[in-house]
PAMIVO-925278 format. One record per residue (C-alpha): residue in one letter; x, y, z. Coordinates in Angstrom, 1 decimal. Layout:
BEGIN
A	X	Y	Z
...
***
This chain:
BEGIN
M	40.9	16.2	-37.1
R	40.1	12.6	-35.8
F	40.6	13.8	-32.2
R	38.0	16.6	-32.7
R	35.5	14.1	-34.1
V	36.0	11.8	-31.1
L	35.4	14.7	-28.7
L	32.2	15.6	-30.7
V	30.9	12.0	-30.4
I	31.7	11.9	-26.7
G	29.8	15.2	-26.3
I	26.7	13.8	-28.1
V	26.7	10.6	-25.9
L	26.9	12.7	-22.7
L	24.0	14.8	-23.8
L	21.9	11.8	-24.5
L	22.6	10.0	-21.2
P	19.8	10.1	-18.7
A	20.4	12.1	-15.6
G	20.3	10.5	-12.2
M	17.5	10.5	-9.7
A	17.2	13.7	-7.6
Y	15.0	14.7	-4.7
S	14.3	18.3	-3.7
A	13.8	19.8	-0.3
Q	11.3	18.1	2.0
M	8.0	19.7	3.2
T	4.8	18.5	4.7
L	1.4	18.0	3.0
A	0.2	21.0	5.1
D	2.7	23.2	3.2
L	1.4	22.1	-0.2
I	-2.2	22.7	0.9
D	-1.2	26.2	1.9
F	0.1	26.9	-1.6
G	-3.5	26.6	-2.9
S	-3.9	27.3	-6.6
D	-0.4	28.8	-6.9
G	0.9	25.3	-6.5
Y	4.4	24.0	-6.5
Q	6.5	23.5	-9.7
V	8.5	20.4	-10.4
Q	10.3	20.7	-13.7
D	7.7	21.6	-16.3
K	4.7	20.6	-14.3
L	2.6	22.6	-11.8
F	1.0	20.6	-8.9
Y	-1.7	22.6	-7.1
D	-5.0	22.5	-5.2
F	-3.8	19.9	-2.7
F	-6.5	18.5	-0.4
Y	-6.2	16.0	2.4
S	-8.4	14.2	4.9
S	-7.8	11.3	7.3
S	-9.8	9.1	9.6
A	-9.1	6.2	12.0
S	-11.0	3.7	14.1
G	-10.4	1.1	16.8
G	-8.2	3.4	18.9
A	-5.8	4.3	16.0
V	-5.0	8.0	15.5
A	-5.8	9.8	12.3
I	-2.7	11.3	10.6
P	-2.8	15.1	10.2
A	-1.6	16.9	7.0
S	1.4	18.1	9.0
G	2.3	14.5	9.7
V	2.7	13.5	6.1
S	6.1	14.6	4.7
V	6.3	15.2	1.0
T	9.4	15.3	-1.2
P	9.3	16.5	-4.9
I	10.8	13.8	-7.2
D	13.0	15.7	-9.7
I	13.8	12.8	-12.1
P	14.1	14.1	-15.7
L	11.1	13.2	-17.8
N	9.4	11.5	-14.8
P	8.7	14.0	-12.0
G	6.3	13.5	-9.1
W	6.0	13.2	-5.4
L	7.0	11.0	-2.5
F	4.6	10.9	0.5
N	5.8	9.6	3.8
A	3.8	8.9	7.0
A	3.3	6.2	9.6
W	0.2	4.5	8.2
T	-0.1	1.7	10.7
A	-3.0	-0.2	12.1
G	-3.0	-2.9	14.8
P	-5.7	-5.5	15.7
G	-9.2	-4.1	15.1
Q	-7.8	-0.8	13.9
T	-8.0	1.1	10.6
V	-6.3	4.3	9.3
D	-7.3	5.9	6.1
S	-5.9	9.0	4.2
L	-7.2	10.7	1.1
I	-4.7	12.8	-0.9
Q	-6.1	14.9	-3.8
Y	-4.3	17.3	-6.2
S	-4.2	18.6	-9.7
V	-1.4	18.8	-12.2
R	-0.8	20.5	-15.5
V	2.1	20.9	-17.9
L	3.5	24.4	-18.1
D	4.1	26.2	-21.5
G	6.8	24.5	-23.5
G	6.7	21.2	-21.8
P	5.7	17.9	-23.4
P	2.4	16.2	-22.5
I	2.0	13.6	-19.8
T	2.1	10.1	-21.3
D	1.7	7.8	-18.4
I	1.2	7.7	-14.6
S	2.8	5.4	-12.1
A	2.4	4.6	-8.4
R	4.7	2.7	-6.0
M	4.7	1.9	-2.3
E	7.5	1.0	0.1
G	7.9	0.1	3.8
Y	4.8	-2.0	3.6
G	3.9	-5.2	5.5
Q	1.0	-7.2	7.0
I	0.5	-9.9	9.6
S	-2.5	-12.2	10.2
Q	-4.9	-10.9	7.6
G	-3.7	-7.3	7.8
L	-4.5	-5.4	4.7
V	-2.7	-2.5	3.0
V	-4.4	-0.8	0.0
V	-3.4	2.2	-2.1
A	-6.1	3.0	-4.6
E	-5.6	5.8	-7.1
T	-8.2	7.2	-9.5
G	-8.0	9.9	-12.1
P	-7.3	9.7	-15.9
V	-6.2	6.1	-15.1
N	-6.9	3.7	-12.2
L	-4.0	2.2	-10.2
L	-4.2	-0.3	-7.3
L	-1.5	-1.3	-5.0
Y	-1.9	-3.7	-2.1
D	-0.2	-6.1	0.4
A	-2.4	-8.8	1.8
S	-2.3	-12.5	2.7
F	-3.4	-13.4	-0.9
G	-0.6	-11.4	-2.6
T	1.2	-8.2	-3.1
V	1.3	-5.5	-5.9
S	3.7	-2.8	-5.0
Y	4.0	-1.0	-8.4
Q	1.7	-0.1	-11.2
E	2.0	2.0	-14.3
A	-0.6	2.9	-16.9
V	-0.1	4.6	-20.3
L	-2.6	7.3	-21.1
E	-4.6	6.6	-24.3
N	-4.4	10.4	-25.1
P	-1.3	12.2	-23.8
T	-2.4	15.3	-22.1
M	-1.2	18.8	-21.0
G	-3.8	18.7	-18.2
P	-5.1	19.8	-16.0
I	-5.8	16.4	-14.5
T	-6.9	15.5	-10.9
V	-5.5	12.6	-8.9
Y	-7.3	11.0	-6.0
K	-5.2	8.7	-3.8
D	-6.7	6.7	-1.0
I	-4.2	5.1	1.4
S	-5.8	2.6	3.7
V	-4.4	0.1	6.3
N	-6.7	-2.4	8.2
G	-5.1	-4.4	11.0
N	-8.0	-6.9	11.2
N	-6.7	-9.4	13.7
G	-3.1	-8.6	13.0
L	-1.1	-5.7	11.7
A	-0.9	-3.6	8.5
T	1.6	-0.8	7.7
V	3.0	1.3	4.8
S	5.3	4.3	5.1
A	6.1	5.5	1.6
V	3.9	6.1	-1.5
Y	5.3	7.5	-4.8
N	3.4	9.1	-7.6
Q	5.1	10.0	-10.9
F	4.1	11.5	-14.3
S	6.1	10.5	-17.3
E	6.6	12.4	-20.5
T	8.4	11.9	-23.8
A	11.1	14.5	-24.5
V	11.0	16.5	-27.7
P	14.7	17.2	-28.8
E	15.6	20.8	-28.7
P	16.7	22.4	-32.0
A	20.2	22.9	-30.7
T	20.5	19.3	-29.7
M	19.3	18.1	-33.1
L	21.7	20.5	-34.8
L	24.6	19.1	-32.7
L	23.5	15.5	-33.4
G	23.3	16.2	-37.2
S	26.7	17.9	-37.2
G	28.2	14.9	-35.4
M	26.7	12.5	-38.0
V	28.1	14.6	-40.8
G	31.5	14.7	-39.2
M	31.5	10.9	-38.8
A	30.5	10.2	-42.4
P	34.0	10.2	-44.0
F	35.3	8.0	-41.1
I	32.5	5.5	-41.7
R	33.1	5.4	-45.4
R	36.8	4.7	-44.9
K	35.9	1.8	-42.6
L	33.4	0.4	-45.1
K	36.0	0.4	-47.9
K	38.5	-1.6	-45.9
***
């Protein structure tokens, strides 16, 4: 009997442990744009109506949608997207990209509670400037400059939402008299899980099964 209770407790712990980070197949931003309003589903969220534009100056080359690779982030309760491209500007150059899309929660999914953004592969030399500005239900600002760096921001929504919400992400690098570069920008949408009835039943059964054992321990 005690062995069965131990197995039950172990099963409950395994159910409650968070799953590891997972990434799905890689595509390009051009692929997502082609999906249109049908969108692309990541867990219980639908991402759709992708839009992209890019510009450059000073001899730099604008990055096409096909030059931005996108990877769905399949982290439980925190899905989103990873955008990769060679956003780089040398002396007197600028490169700017605007990424826009909408997201909504599919039937049965919990509402979005917060939004986060992160950048990697960034750097600047001699007054170079990297800026990733995001607007939508919340405003997020990432940057790398001579006066400091903010590479991650997260904002909690005052009112959790099922959507739809639209996100506008402006990725800009300005070389000034030096260099500015960033290669990876993440965007994730967190939610708070609602325990399923079966999980709650299992948890309750486990607590009931452990009650006699706990009482014996307390009497000692």
